N, C-alpha and C positions, 0 to 999 in steps of 0.2 A: 442534499446540496449536489450540485451538477459534479460531474467527474472533471478533475483538473489534472493538468500535466506540469510537472516540475522538472527543473534542471538544476545543476550545482549552484546558480545564482539565486533561484526563487525558493529552493527547498526548505530553508529555515523559517521563512515568513509563512509557508503554507501549512507547517504543522504546529504553529505557535499558540492556536486557540482550540479548546475542545478536543473531542476524540478524532483522530485522524488515522485512516488505514492507508500505508503506502505499499503499492505493488511495484517491486523492482523487476523489471522484465527486459526482454530483448526480441527483436522481430524473428530472428533465426531460431527461437526456443519453441519447440512444439508444445510442451506443457503450458507455457506461458499464452501462446495463441488460444489453447484450450480455456485457460482461466480467466482471460480477458472479457469475454462475454458475461461470464458469471460475475466478476467484480462491477462490471458496468451495470449489469441487472440490479445487483444489490444497492448500488449507489442511487438508482432511480426509485427504489423502494424505501431506503431507510435515509430519512431526510435530514435528520439531526446530527450526522456524522459526516466529516470530511473524507473523500475518497481522492487519492491522489495516485498518478501513474508516473513512474520514473524509469524511463528507458535507459538502460546501461549502454553506452557506446563509447567511442573514442573520446568524445568531447566531455562527457559527464563522468568522470572517474573519481572525483574527489569525495562525493557523498557516499557511494557504495563502498569505498575504502574505510571511511570513517566508522561505518557501521559493520564492516567484516562481512559484506555480502559475498558469498563464494558459490552459491548456487542459486538458480532462479527457476520458477518465481520464488520470491522471498516477500512476505508480506509482513510489514512492521507496523506495530500499533503504538501511536503516541497519545499522551494526554497532556495538553497544554504544553507541548513541545518536549516533554520527557519520554523517552523510550520505556514502554511498559512490558511489551512481548514481541517476539518474532516467531513466525512459522514459515516453514519453506514446503513447497510442493503444492500440488492441485488440491483444491479444496472445493466442495459443492456449495450452493448457494445456502444451504440449511446450516452447514458448518460454520459459514462466515458470519450468518446472522446470530447463530449461538454464541460465537466468540464476540461479537459486538455486544450482546445482552451482558455477557459476562464482565466486559470492561465497563459498562455503564453501571453494573451493581458493585464494582470494586471501590 
């Protein structure tokens, strides 16, 4: 599924169905800039998972606060809208794919 972008208003509807990985990031964050292409590449490879990017900025504060996002990049995994796991920091493509396979097996 194509990479999607969420904000406070669209977030809940975007995580409600199936497995969804959400990348909380910011334009000023170096590790976020490094992880962005990895996240996008995995989104093009793994078609049965939703991939959502959520830019933390002055406008979108409600959702990051709800999930206690304190450092970025933070990647949250949801299954049918329910938070299953959160990971923080840079991951390589192989690690992201392995994590997805673990989520599918659970």
